[in-house]
C-alpha positions in Angstrom: 124.4 139.7 139.3 123.7 137.5 136.3 122.6 134.1 136.8 125.1 131.2 136.5 124.8 129.5 133.4 123.7 125.9 133.8 125.9 123.1 133.2 124.2 120.7 130.8 127.3 118.1 130.7 126.3 116.7 134.3 125.0 113.7 132.6 128.5 112.7 131.8 129.2 111.9 135.7 126.4 109.2 135.7 127.0 105.7 134.4 124.6 102.9 133.5 123.6 100.8 136.5 122.4 97.9 134.6 123.9 96.6 131.5 122.1 93.7 129.7 124.3 91.7 127.3 123.6 92.4 123.6 121.8 89.4 122.1 122.6 87.7 118.7 121.6 90.0 115.8 120.0 92.5 118.2 118.8 95.9 117.2 120.7 99.0 119.0 117.3 100.4 119.7 116.0 97.1 121.3 119.2 96.8 123.4 118.8 100.6 124.5 115.0 100.0 125.4 115.7 97.0 127.4 118.4 98.9 129.4 116.1 101.7 130.0 113.4 99.4 131.2 116.1 97.9 133.6 116.6 101.2 135.1 112.8 101.8 135.3 112.9 104.6 132.8 111.2 105.4 129.5 113.7 105.6 126.7 113.7 109.2 126.3 114.1 109.8 130.0 116.9 107.2 130.2 118.7 109.3 127.3 118.2 112.3 129.2 119.7 111.1 132.5 122.5 108.9 131.3 123.4 109.7 127.7 122.8 113.3 126.7 120.2 115.9 127.6 118.1 115.8 124.3 116.5 112.7 125.2 113.1 113.2 123.5 114.5 114.6 120.3 117.0 111.5 120.0 114.5 109.0 120.6 112.3 110.4 117.8 115.0 109.5 115.3 115.9 106.3 113.8 118.4 105.2 116.3 119.2 102.1 114.4 120.4 104.0 111.3 121.7 107.1 112.9 125.5 107.3 112.6 127.0 109.3 115.5 130.5 108.3 116.6 130.1 110.5 119.6 127.1 108.6 120.7 128.7 105.3 120.1 131.7 106.3 122.1 129.5 107.5 125.0 127.6 104.1 125.1 130.9 102.1 125.0 132.3 104.1 127.9 129.2 103.9 129.9 128.6 100.2 129.4 132.1 99.0 129.2 131.3 97.1 125.9 133.6 97.5 123.0 132.6 100.2 120.5 132.8 97.5 117.9 130.0 95.6 119.7 128.0 98.8 119.7 128.5 99.5 116.2 127.4 95.8 115.4 124.0 96.4 116.7 123.5 99.6 114.4 122.0 98.9 110.9 125.2 101.1 109.7 127.4 98.0 110.2 125.5 96.6 106.9 127.1 99.3 104.9 129.2 97.8 102.1 127.1 94.5 102.5 123.4 95.3 102.3 123.5 98.9 101.1 126.0 101.4 99.4 127.6 103.7 102.0 126.1 107.0 102.3 125.7 109.9 104.5 122.0 110.2 104.5 120.1 110.5 107.6 117.2 108.3 106.1 117.4 104.4 105.4 118.1 103.4 101.8 115.4 101.3 100.2 117.1 98.1 101.3 116.0 98.9 104.9 112.4 99.6 105.9 111.6 103.0 107.4 110.1 103.0 110.6 106.9 104.8 109.3 106.1 104.4 105.6 102.3 105.4 105.0 102.5 103.8 101.5 103.0 100.3 103.0 103.6 99.4 106.6 106.0 100.3 109.5 109.6 99.3 109.5 109.7 97.6 112.9 108.2 94.3 112.4 108.5 91.1 114.4 107.9 87.3 114.4 105.9 86.5 117.5 107.0 82.8 117.6 110.6 84.0 117.8 109.7 86.3 120.5 108.0 83.3 122.3 111.1 81.2 122.2 113.5 84.0 123.4 114.4 83.6 127.1 114.9 87.4 127.0 112.6 88.9 124.1 114.3 91.3 121.8 113.9 92.7 118.4 116.4 91.6 115.5 118.2 93.7 112.9 117.1 91.4 110.0 113.3 92.4 110.9 114.4 95.8 109.5 115.6 94.3 106.1 113.3 95.1 103.2 113.9 91.5 101.7 113.1 89.8 105.3 109.1 89.8 105.4 108.8 86.4 106.6 110.3 83.9 109.3 111.6 80.8 107.4 112.1 79.2 110.9 108.4 79.4 111.8 107.1 79.8 108.1 105.0 82.7 108.9 104.9 86.4 107.7 106.3 89.0 110.0 103.8 91.3 111.9 104.0 95.0 112.2 101.4 95.7 114.9 99.9 94.6 118.2 97.3 92.1 117.7 94.8 93.5 120.1 94.7 97.4 119.6 96.4 97.5 116.1 99.1 99.9 117.5 102.5 100.0 115.7 105.6 99.1 117.7 107.3 102.3 119.1 110.0 101.7 121.8 110.1 105.2 122.7 106.4 105.2 124.0 106.8 102.2 126.4 105.9 103.1 129.9 105.0 100.1 131.6 108.6 99.0 132.7 107.9 95.5 131.6 109.4 93.3 128.8 110.1 94.6 125.4 107.3 92.6 124.0 104.4 94.1 125.8 102.5 96.7 123.9 103.1 100.3 124.9 99.2 101.1 124.5 97.1 98.1 125.7 99.7 96.3 127.4 98.9 92.8 125.6 101.9 90.4 124.9 102.9 90.5 121.5 103.9 86.9 121.8 100.3 85.9 122.0 99.4 87.0 118.3 97.5 84.2 116.5 99.6 83.4 113.4 98.7 81.3 110.2 101.3 79.3 108.7 102.3 80.2 105.2 100.6 77.7 102.8 102.2 75.4 100.4 101.6 77.6 97.5 103.6 80.5 99.1 106.5 78.2 100.1 108.6 79.3 97.1 108.9 83.0 98.8 110.6 81.2 102.0 113.2 80.1 99.7 113.8 83.6 98.4 114.1 85.0 101.9 116.6 82.2 102.8 118.8 82.9 99.7 118.9 86.7 100.3 119.7 86.1 104.0 122.5 83.6 103.0 123.9 85.8 100.6 124.1 88.8 103.1 125.6 86.7 105.8 128.6 85.6 103.6 128.8 88.8 101.5 128.2 87.2 98.1 125.9 85.6 96.0 126.5 82.5 93.4 124.7 83.5 90.1 125.5 81.7 87.0 128.5 79.8 89.0 130.1 83.3 89.6 130.4 85.1 93.0 128.8 88.5 93.0 129.2 91.0 95.9 126.0 91.1 98.0 125.9 95.0 97.9 125.8 94.7 94.0 122.6 92.4 94.3 120.9 94.2 97.0 121.4 97.6 95.1 120.0 96.0 92.2 117.1 94.4 94.2 115.3 97.7 94.6 115.4 98.6 90.8 114.3 95.0 89.6 111.4 95.1 92.3 110.3 98.5 91.1 110.2 97.1 87.5 108.3 93.8 88.7 105.7 95.7 90.5 103.4 96.0 87.4 100.2 94.6 89.1 97.6 92.8 87.0 99.6 93.8 83.7 102.8 91.6 84.8 103.6 88.9 82.6 105.8 86.1 84.2 104.0 83.2 83.6 106.7 80.8 85.0 106.7 82.4 88.3 104.9 79.9 90.7 102.9 82.7 92.6 101.8 84.8 89.6 98.2 84.2 90.2 98.5 85.0 94.0 100.2 88.0 93.2 97.7 89.5 90.7 94.8 88.4 93.1 96.4 90.5 96.0 96.9 93.4 93.7 93.1 93.3 92.7 92.2 93.0 96.3 94.2 95.9 97.3 92.2 98.0 94.9 88.9 97.1 96.4 89.5 96.5 100.0 89.7 99.2 102.7 91.8 97.0 105.2 95.2 96.5 103.3 97.6 95.8 106.2 98.1 92.1 106.0 97.7 92.1 102.2 100.4 94.7 101.8 102.9 92.6 103.5 102.0 89.5 101.6 102.5 91.5 98.3 106.0 92.7 99.6 106.9 89.0 100.3 105.9 88.0 96.8 107.7 90.8 95.0 111.0 89.8 97.0 110.3 86.2 95.6 110.1 87.5 92.2 113.5 89.2 92.3 114.8 85.8 93.5 113.1 84.1 90.5 114.8 86.5 88.0 118.3 85.0 89.2 117.2 81.3 89.2 117.9 79.3 85.8 120.0 82.5 84.8 119.7 84.0 82.4 116.6 82.4 81.0 114.2 84.0 83.7 115.6 87.5 83.4 115.5 87.6 79.5 111.9 86.2 79.4 110.7 88.9 81.9 112.2 91.8 79.8 110.8 90.3 76.6 107.3 89.3 77.9 106.8 92.6 79.4 108.3 94.7 76.5 111.0 96.3 78.6 113.9 98.1 76.8 117.4 98.7 78.0 116.3 102.1 79.0 113.7 100.8 81.6 116.5 98.7 83.4 119.2 101.7 83.6 117.1 104.8 83.4 117.2 106.9 86.7 119.1 104.2 88.6 121.4 106.2 90.6 124.7 104.5 92.0 124.2 101.7 89.5 126.6 98.9 90.4 128.9 98.0 87.3 127.9 94.5 87.8 124.2 95.1 87.1 125.1 97.4 84.1 127.3 94.5 82.5 124.4 92.1 83.2 121.8 94.3 81.4 124.3 95.1 78.5 124.8 91.4 78.0 121.2 90.3 78.3 119.0 93.3 76.9 120.3 94.8 73.7 120.6 98.5 73.7 118.1 100.4 71.4 120.1 102.4 68.9 118.8 106.1 69.4 120.3 107.1 65.9 119.9 103.9 64.0 120.1 103.6 60.4 119.3 106.7 58.1 115.4 107.2 57.5 114.1 109.5 54.9 111.0 111.5 54.7 109.8 109.5 51.7 110.3 106.3 53.5 107.8 107.7 56.3 105.4 109.0 53.7 105.2 105.7 51.9 104.5 103.9 55.1 101.6 106.1 55.9 100.0 105.6 52.4 100.5 101.9 52.9 98.6 102.0 56.0 95.9 104.0 54.6 95.4 101.5 51.7 95.2 98.8 54.3 92.5 100.7 56.0 94.6 100.4 59.3 95.3 102.9 62.1 97.8 105.6 61.2 99.8 106.7 64.2 103.5 107.0 65.3 103.6 103.5 66.6 102.0 101.7 63.5 104.1 103.8 61.0 107.5 102.9 62.9 106.6 99.2 62.6 106.4 99.6 58.9 109.5 101.6 58.6 111.2 99.0 61.0 112.5 101.2 63.9 111.5 102.0 67.5 108.7 104.6 67.7 110.0 106.7 70.5 113.7 105.9 71.0 114.8 106.4 67.2 115.4 110.3 67.3 115.5 110.8 63.6 112.1 108.9 62.9 110.3 110.8 65.8 111.6 114.1 64.5 110.7 113.5 61.0 107.3 112.1 61.6 106.2 114.9 63.8 107.3 117.2 61.2 105.3 115.6 58.6 102.3 115.2 60.8 102.1 118.9 61.5 102.5 119.8 57.9 99.4 117.5 57.1 
């Protein structure tokens, strides 16, 4: 006689025994972990017993970015909370405000990944905020890429346990205590010794506040005009990439330029890079904020001082916001790839002139004499290479 097929839907009969109220700006994973601890279970076991049988695989994913309507519906039914309240705790609720809507399994650049070997882990926290909480919990804004410092307590966020240096992983908590206890050494994350942001870094706190305010109201005021927040945050990632030029960056009027270059230099020398990496991200956020201040002066100066062309600002920028393209069109003149007609005799004459002057003869120097861009002007590049081969 064939064995009866096991019914794996038995978990549908079990409802949550303890349902903690969601706290302001709480992450979905934070709320679920608090509920699991109330049930005296680990997060994965709680999933398997009360939500769905694949507890281990579910908790290994980024629950805060996972878009699963069936999961949201189940959580709503078993907690008696409105499904909108469940969705509000998910990072997906920021679609259209912080990032452009998409079906990707992985967070966009505006949200920190939970594990990023290049920088630091995405689940960061402010120990002073946790200490002030009657019920400690983790906020959604601690996952936002621009939010790397706490303006209220004037300290940088932290991504590790202060004692054993382990990252924050809710799925590994077994102690059945509060959320703010390290899963590995069981030290209290609230006891982390913090250092206040010094006065020469205070400009960065203004930047965090500015981005936070723009996100909360859904728009930014730039040049006395309202700009949708999603346009600014989509542009944020591209501008930060352009700004990350390390010691080669020219941004003399930026108040923390010396600190930025000093950190970049240390990151090349030191083995222990964790705290410096967070500080560098904090300054890069401040730089993007700086570009939109005294608009358009700072933006134009940045492009001019770093020899950035129109192509630098738009190349490989997927889903470019129309507002961003129009801004670049207005501020950064587009290089004409065809340009005026250039003859071979004009290029030959320029080469002869450089030789007479005992100057270096190469594509860049010849283009300066001719009066065109040495890589963008297609006609010049083609004719110069042809002449260079024939010589």
